[in-house]
DRENBA-619142 format. One record per residue (C-alpha): chain; x, y, z; residue in three letters. Coordinates in steps of 0.001 Angstrom, whole numbers, plus 500000, padded with zeros to 6 digits. Layout:
N
SITE   chain        u        v        w   res
SITE       A        X        Y        Z   ALA
...
//
This chain:
333
SITE   chain        u        v        w   res
SITE       A   776063   877816   295356   MET
SITE       A   779621   879005   296033   HIS
SITE       A   780599   879017   299701   ILE
SITE       A   783895   880771   300478   PRO
SITE       A   786536   879336   302772   GLU
SITE       A   786723   882413   305004   THR
SITE       A   784304   885040   306269   MET
SITE       A   784255   888238   308272   LYS
SITE       A   783070   887923   311889   ALA
SITE       A   782751   889923   315109   GLY
SITE       A   784910   888026   317599   VAL
SITE       A   785235   888594   321340   VAL
SITE       A   788984   888060   321656   THR
SITE       A   789222   888919   325357   GLU
SITE       A   786910   890473   327952   PRO
SITE       A   785925   893957   326824   GLY
SITE       A   787249   893567   323281   LYS
SITE       A   785153   892943   320145   LEU
SITE       A   787230   892702   316967   GLU
SITE       A   786285   892187   313328   ILE
SITE       A   788368   889324   311947   LYS
SITE       A   788614   886998   308983   ASP
SITE       A   787850   883458   310187   VAL
SITE       A   787022   880126   308524   PRO
SITE       A   783435   879570   307405   VAL
SITE       A   782042   876967   309831   PRO
SITE       A   781523   873400   308680   GLU
SITE       A   778321   871470   309328   LEU
SITE       A   778504   869962   312809   TRP
SITE       A   776540   866805   311964   ASP
SITE       A   773904   865493   309557   ASP
SITE       A   771208   867559   311313   ARG
SITE       A   773021   870887   310792   SER
SITE       A   772330   873740   308401   ILE
SITE       A   774697   876438   307149   LEU
SITE       A   773112   879864   306753   ILE
SITE       A   774321   882811   304720   ARG
SITE       A   773500   885576   307162   ASN
SITE       A   771302   888475   306072   GLU
SITE       A   770595   890289   309356   VAL
SITE       A   771684   889926   312960   THR
SITE       A   770171   892209   315585   CYS
SITE       A   771958   893353   318696   PHE
SITE       A   770675   892184   322050   CYS
SITE       A   771601   895430   323771   ASN
SITE       A   772066   894057   327288   LEU
SITE       A   773180   890467   326705   THR
SITE       A   775727   891196   323981   ASP
SITE       A   777346   893811   326204   LYS
SITE       A   777472   891379   329145   HIS
SITE       A   779102   888682   327018   LEU
SITE       A   781682   891100   325643   ILE
SITE       A   782506   892196   329173   ASP
SITE       A   783239   888654   330340   GLY
SITE       A   780039   886898   331399   ALA
SITE       A   780249   883119   331092   ASP
SITE       A   776530   882764   330262   VAL
SITE       A   774010   885173   328764   HIS
SITE       A   773184   887845   331353   ASN
SITE       A   775613   886225   333781   GLY
SITE       A   777952   888118   336108   PRO
SITE       A   780738   889975   334329   VAL
SITE       A   784166   888454   334930   GLY
SITE       A   782980   884866   335340   THR
SITE       A   784209   883625   331960   ASN
SITE       A   787624   882082   332607   ASP
SITE       A   787956   880676   329091   SER
SITE       A   790599   882230   326847   LYS
SITE       A   788851   880863   323747   GLU
SITE       A   787637   883622   321391   PRO
SITE       A   783993   883390   320317   PHE
SITE       A   781654   884973   317776   ILE
SITE       A   778918   887105   319317   LEU
SITE       A   775249   887303   318301   GLY
SITE       A   772048   885266   318624   HIS
SITE       A   769222   887211   316877   GLU
SITE       A   769726   885897   313358   ILE
SITE       A   767999   885577   309993   CYS
SITE       A   769430   884300   306752   GLY
SITE       A   769137   881756   303934   ARG
SITE       A   770123   878099   304022   VAL
SITE       A   773049   877421   301698   VAL
SITE       A   773936   873893   302830   LYS
SITE       A   772256   871223   304941   LYS
SITE       A   772973   867819   306417   GLY
SITE       A   771467   864633   305048   ASP
SITE       A   769042   864274   307981   ALA
SITE       A   767537   867779   307628   VAL
SITE       A   763989   867554   306242   THR
SITE       A   762260   870702   307517   ASP
SITE       A   764086   873233   305310   VAL
SITE       A   765628   873320   301860   GLU
SITE       A   768603   875183   300437   VAL
SITE       A   767364   878694   299629   GLY
SITE       A   764819   878870   302461   ASP
SITE       A   764919   881865   304780   ARG
SITE       A   765152   880940   308470   VAL
SITE       A   764898   882808   311747   SER
SITE       A   767383   881527   314327   VAL
SITE       A   767217   881642   318109   ARG
SITE       A   770951   881484   318114   GLY
SITE       A   772107   880597   321621   TRP
SITE       A   773378   877288   320269   PHE
SITE       A   774502   878546   316863   ALA
SITE       A   778063   879419   315861   SER
SITE       A   777480   883175   316322   GLY
SITE       A   775454   885774   314446   GLY
SITE       A   778030   888563   314082   TYR
SITE       A   779272   886676   311037   ALA
SITE       A   778593   886253   307336   GLU
SITE       A   777832   882541   307757   TYR
SITE       A   776236   880720   310688   VAL
SITE       A   775874   877011   311449   VAL
SITE       A   773317   875473   313796   THR
SITE       A   771425   872219   314281   ASN
SITE       A   768636   873475   316590   VAL
SITE       A   766369   876462   317224   ASP
SITE       A   765682   877617   313676   TYR
SITE       A   762332   878231   312030   LEU
SITE       A   761484   878609   308343   LYS
SITE       A   759798   881961   307666   VAL
SITE       A   757660   882901   304654   PRO
SITE       A   759114   884775   301700   GLU
SITE       A   756744   887640   302497   SER
SITE       A   758662   888261   305725   MET
SITE       A   761814   890363   305479   SER
SITE       A   765134   889297   306934   ALA
SITE       A   764897   892129   309469   GLU
SITE       A   761523   890864   310672   GLU
SITE       A   762941   887350   310885   GLY
SITE       A   765841   888480   313062   ALA
SITE       A   763478   890418   315341   LEU
SITE       A   761526   887240   316132   LEU
SITE       A   764169   885954   318547   GLU
SITE       A   763630   888606   321222   MET
SITE       A   759913   888654   320432   ALA
SITE       A   759769   884978   321413   ALA
SITE       A   761421   885695   324758   ALA
SITE       A   759045   888608   325431   VAL
SITE       A   756024   886471   324498   TRP
SITE       A   757089   883897   327095   LEU
SITE       A   756917   886563   329798   MET
SITE       A   753693   888235   328667   VAL
SITE       A   751924   884885   328318   GLU
SITE       A   752669   884150   331968   GLN
SITE       A   751899   887420   333732   VAL
SITE       A   749181   889215   331741   LEU
SITE       A   745427   888772   332090   ARG
SITE       A   742972   890653   329853   ILE
SITE       A   742071   893939   331542   GLY
SITE       A   745241   894173   333651   ASP
SITE       A   747111   897332   334533   SER
SITE       A   750869   897071   334010   VAL
SITE       A   753920   899036   335107   ALA
SITE       A   756736   898559   332585   LEU
SITE       A   760204   899519   333792   LEU
SITE       A   762292   900553   330810   GLY
SITE       A   761427   901378   327204   HIS
SITE       A   764530   900421   325280   GLY
SITE       A   764840   897439   322945   GLY
SITE       A   762929   894952   325110   ALA
SITE       A   760540   897612   326419   GLY
SITE       A   759271   898370   322927   ASN
SITE       A   758469   894701   322368   TYR
SITE       A   756654   894600   325699   PHE
SITE       A   754617   897720   324941   ARG
SITE       A   753370   896249   321690   LYS
SITE       A   752640   892799   323103   MET
SITE       A   751001   894021   326324   LEU
SITE       A   748580   896283   324476   LYS
SITE       A   747808   893555   321940   ALA
SITE       A   747161   891155   324819   GLY
SITE       A   744580   893279   326607   GLY
SITE       A   746468   895588   328962   CYS
SITE       A   744062   898435   329757   THR
SITE       A   746460   900764   331593   LYS
SITE       A   750138   900732   330635   LEU
SITE       A   752420   902866   332805   ILE
SITE       A   755965   903171   331434   VAL
SITE       A   758871   904257   333631   SER
SITE       A   761786   905513   331523   GLU
SITE       A   764393   908222   332246   PRO
SITE       A   765286   908975   328602   HIS
SITE       A   762999   911759   327286   PRO
SITE       A   762879   910550   323670   GLU
SITE       A   762041   907016   324762   LYS
SITE       A   759269   908319   327036   ARG
SITE       A   757783   910338   324190   LYS
SITE       A   757918   907382   321821   TYR
SITE       A   756138   905202   324353   ALA
SITE       A   753399   907786   324893   LEU
SITE       A   752943   908341   321159   ASP
SITE       A   752642   904607   320523   ASN
SITE       A   750260   903131   323047   GLY
SITE       A   751460   903803   326593   ALA
SITE       A   748790   905437   328731   ASP
SITE       A   751174   907181   331145   VAL
SITE       A   754920   907771   331102   VAL
SITE       A   756999   908642   334151   ILE
SITE       A   760558   909857   334597   ASP
SITE       A   761690   907841   337644   PRO
SITE       A   764469   910326   338364   PHE
SITE       A   762072   913282   338472   ALA
SITE       A   759077   911731   340240   GLU
SITE       A   758416   909357   343114   ASP
SITE       A   757533   906279   341083   LEU
SITE       A   755808   904377   343889   VAL
SITE       A   753665   907364   344852   LYS
SITE       A   752769   908144   341231   ARG
SITE       A   751696   904554   340497   VAL
SITE       A   749583   904508   343652   GLU
SITE       A   747873   907731   342527   GLU
SITE       A   747136   906216   339132   LEU
SITE       A   745647   903033   340631   THR
SITE       A   743548   904453   343487   ASP
SITE       A   746175   903411   345987   GLY
SITE       A   746134   899722   345065   GLU
SITE       A   749112   899316   342749   GLY
SITE       A   749200   897703   339321   VAL
SITE       A   748224   894126   338561   ASP
SITE       A   751600   893436   336945   VAL
SITE       A   755093   894940   337031   CYS
SITE       A   757676   893944   334422   ILE
SITE       A   761343   894884   334510   ASP
SITE       A   762676   895367   330977   ALA
SITE       A   765966   897098   331710   CYS
SITE       A   767916   894970   334189   GLY
SITE       A   769287   897676   336461   GLU
SITE       A   769870   896831   340138   PRO
SITE       A   767572   899680   341211   SER
SITE       A   764647   898341   339182   THR
SITE       A   764871   894914   340795   ILE
SITE       A   764013   896488   344152   ASN
SITE       A   761296   898626   342550   MET
SITE       A   759499   895657   340954   MET
SITE       A   758035   894494   344252   SER
SITE       A   756909   897973   345311   ARG
SITE       A   754574   898725   342411   LEU
SITE       A   752142   895760   342184   PRO
SITE       A   748957   895410   344217   ARG
SITE       A   748595   892721   346836   ARG
SITE       A   748661   889280   345145   MET
SITE       A   749887   890892   341940   GLY
SITE       A   752456   889529   339531   ARG
SITE       A   756087   890408   338827   VAL
SITE       A   757949   889587   335612   GLY
SITE       A   761760   889475   335779   MET
SITE       A   762931   889958   332205   PHE
SITE       A   765875   892315   332617   GLY
SITE       A   768620   890751   334721   VAL
SITE       A   771398   892821   336336   PRO
SITE       A   774838   891266   336535   THR
SITE       A   775777   893410   339523   GLU
SITE       A   774687   892688   343102   PRO
SITE       A   771381   894331   343999   VAL
SITE       A   772003   896905   346760   PRO
SITE       A   769688   896757   349763   ASP
SITE       A   767858   893872   348095   GLY
SITE       A   765299   892110   350243   ASN
SITE       A   762188   890013   349777   PHE
SITE       A   759998   891851   352257   PHE
SITE       A   757525   893333   349778   TRP
SITE       A   757291   890081   347833   ILE
SITE       A   756347   888348   351067   HIS
SITE       A   754172   891179   352411   GLU
SITE       A   752115   891466   349229   LYS
SITE       A   752061   887726   348463   ALA
SITE       A   753389   888422   344988   LEU
SITE       A   753922   885823   342273   ALA
SITE       A   757355   886234   340643   VAL
SITE       A   757954   884867   337142   PHE
SITE       A   761093   884388   335097   SER
SITE       A   760934   884327   331319   ALA
SITE       A   760086   880881   330018   GLY
SITE       A   758623   879269   333121   PHE
SITE       A   755679   877711   331261   HIS
SITE       A   757307   876614   328017   TYR
SITE       A   761021   877237   328428   ASP
SITE       A   762836   878787   325483   TYR
SITE       A   761485   876463   322786   THR
SITE       A   760042   876611   319277   GLU
SITE       A   756551   877089   320792   ILE
SITE       A   757259   880759   321475   ALA
SITE       A   759050   881172   318122   HIS
SITE       A   756023   879867   316226   LYS
SITE       A   753625   881997   318290   LYS
SITE       A   755339   885284   317459   VAL
SITE       A   755707   884292   313810   LEU
SITE       A   751936   883769   313709   ALA
SITE       A   751306   887096   315470   LEU
SITE       A   753371   888957   312873   VAL
SITE       A   751941   887047   309891   GLU
SITE       A   748376   887744   311048   SER
SITE       A   749038   891448   311510   GLY
SITE       A   748421   891426   315276   VAL
SITE       A   751984   892632   315872   LEU
SITE       A   754086   894921   313693   ASP
SITE       A   757793   895237   314492   PHE
SITE       A   758690   897417   311501   SER
SITE       A   759489   900452   313676   ASP
SITE       A   761809   898701   316120   LEU
SITE       A   765081   899011   314205   ILE
SITE       A   766540   902493   314648   THR
SITE       A   770104   901766   313510   HIS
SITE       A   771262   899751   310493   ARG
SITE       A   774994   899186   310381   ILE
SITE       A   777687   897081   308734   THR
SITE       A   779604   894455   310675   LEU
SITE       A   782654   896746   310723   ASP
SITE       A   780613   899320   312658   GLU
SITE       A   779548   896881   315388   ALA
SITE       A   782320   897628   317957   PRO
SITE       A   781583   901359   317859   ALA
SITE       A   777834   900743   318190   MET
SITE       A   778399   898637   321304   ILE
SITE       A   780070   901679   322870   GLU
SITE       A   777134   903871   321820   THR
SITE       A   774759   901511   323615   ILE
SITE       A   777059   901439   326616   ARG
SITE       A   776835   905239   326831   GLY
SITE       A   773008   905146   327199   LYS
SITE       A   772624   908623   325712   LYS
SITE       A   771347   907849   322222   GLU
SITE       A   767804   906622   321573   ASN
SITE       A   768562   903068   320466   VAL
SITE       A   765715   900592   320129   ARG
SITE       A   767183   897816   317980   LYS
SITE       A   770386   897705   315969   VAL
SITE       A   770558   895544   312838   ALA
SITE       A   773807   894376   311294   ILE
SITE       A   772914   894130   307620   VAL
SITE       A   775025   891783   305496   PHE
SITE       A   775431   892100   301721   ASP
//
């Protein structure tokens, strides 16, 4: 199989600047590495924007990356193995793999190298479905921790992550799903696809409305899926006493008027994603099984399919928060 010397890639050249450049195709790092010809990389709407803007770690504070070294963005990846190291025994050249690409060379690129966090997927699974498994694994980690069969849940945000949560919460036994979302199209989509109640938090008193819907008790679980400073404060107001809070969305800005009073007053349990299993292949295999068995269907999540050249403009569309974007897929030839 011919492997070119150069490839096209989306490179963060300085904070705030994503450029499409010709760069060398990465070499195998060691005898445990695989080289993948990329088929699809999905945007992570919040994290990719943070990294472009100068965060030193995913979802970290903007402006903390002091390195001047350019890097290739992207971690939700699916493609085919075109080369492998001598010690690789779990995949063969030609196999399709889904990559949880935090430790890969970067998914906004025609070729990707990694030596960890990949999973062979069946031929019956499309490359788009394979790329969608990365965020699904992270969402599964949260749902597995906070949800009990029969729970009521308040979900803050119904964007990319929120859609995953809606599907997984209902599949896992949530009996009353209340979605808070300011965007009218996103609210309608949630209501048409499994949410029991949708609320515009800018038009209604969210705390009062949730209390009305739960006979004054509050929900069993509140999950933040948008990562805005205002929702961090709201998370502790909506659950019942001894309820559970899931922190999935993470704001990079300081949280105004943030305090722990309601967490203490209600004796709430607060969970971060990955507390039980960390971000390992366990979650990756679980969501693969859920899709293969038909329990979960992610086929409606991708709303925008673009070329790599269109990626910088799409980042600005997401930044504007006006268009109904669930998931964006960069589709490679």
